[in-house]
VOGU-3710 file (C-alpha; in Angstrom, 3 decimals, decimal comma):
1> mswfilfvmm> 22,411/-42,063/1,279  20,048/-39,426/-0,093  16,269/-39,538/0,283  13,670/-38,214/-2,164  9,911/-37,624/-2,284  7,932/-40,045/-4,466  4,274/-39,409/-5,346  1,900/-42,124/-6,519  -1,112/-40,773/-8,374  -4,681/-42,078/-8,132
11> qspqeegkei> -6,007/-44,085/-11,029  -9,262/-45,565/-12,186  -9,897/-49,306/-11,734  -9,613/-49,847/-15,507  -6,053/-48,507/-15,673  -3,039/-50,747/-15,329  0,072/-49,694/-13,476  0,619/-46,539/-11,485  1,596/-43,018/-12,440  4,527/-41,878/-10,319
21> ytitnqafts> 6,336/-38,592/-9,948  9,406/-37,639/-7,984  11,118/-34,390/-7,132  14,802/-35,088/-7,741  16,136/-31,573/-7,239  15,317/-31,738/-3,516  17,365/-34,398/-1,698  17,348/-35,114/2,031  19,943/-36,667/4,292  17,471/-38,826/6,219
31> eqecrefvgn> 13,962/-40,220/6,070  12,995/-38,063/9,041  14,202/-34,877/7,317  12,187/-35,838/4,223  9,039/-36,578/6,240  9,323/-33,288/8,123  9,688/-31,420/4,825  6,588/-33,137/3,417  4,635/-32,387/6,598  5,703/-28,737/6,696
41> nnrilkdhil> 5,198/-28,133/2,957  2,123/-30,232/2,273  0,105/-27,444/0,605  3,035/-26,305/-1,574  3,711/-29,876/-2,699  0,034/-30,490/-3,510  -0,117/-27,264/-5,527  3,004/-28,290/-7,446  1,623/-31,752/-8,225  -1,608/-30,175/-9,496
51> tvyplrpvde> 0,436/-28,302/-12,113  2,006/-31,574/-13,279  -1,037/-33,872/-12,919  -4,113/-31,595/-12,932  -6,581/-34,477/-13,336  -4,971/-37,022/-11,005  -4,993/-36,514/-7,260  -2,141/-37,875/-5,185  -2,853/-41,313/-3,751  0,299/-41,810/-1,683
61> vycirqdvln> 3,497/-39,959/-0,816  6,701/-41,736/0,142  10,116/-40,703/1,315  12,364/-43,119/-0,513  16,101/-43,836/-0,483  18,125/-43,117/-3,629  18,889/-46,806/-4,294  15,237/-47,804/-3,936  14,138/-44,864/-6,105  16,571/-45,942/-8,825
71> kvmkdykkke> 15,077/-49,448/-8,814  11,495/-48,134/-8,812  12,218/-45,828/-11,750  13,996/-48,593/-13,679  11,055/-50,962/-13,150  8,553/-48,208/-14,023  10,322/-47,412/-17,307  10,326/-51,108/-18,242  6,556/-51,261/-17,789  6,061/-48,171/-19,966
81> t> 7,721/-49,761/-22,982
//
């Protein structure tokens, strides 16, 4: 099973839901491999997120399995509509 990085962005108390972002072109074979990548590339990842969400700092970062990511994204898209 593949693992991916999932970012949850900070939000103000008035906002409902969470903004999420994932990097799907970088898959890992284990949670440990994903965590090591995040730890070793923290600055690069933060710089990348700033280009996508310049006004929202990252609140949390997760290494998440493909099946869980699929469910999270499905649920997130439902809430957007």
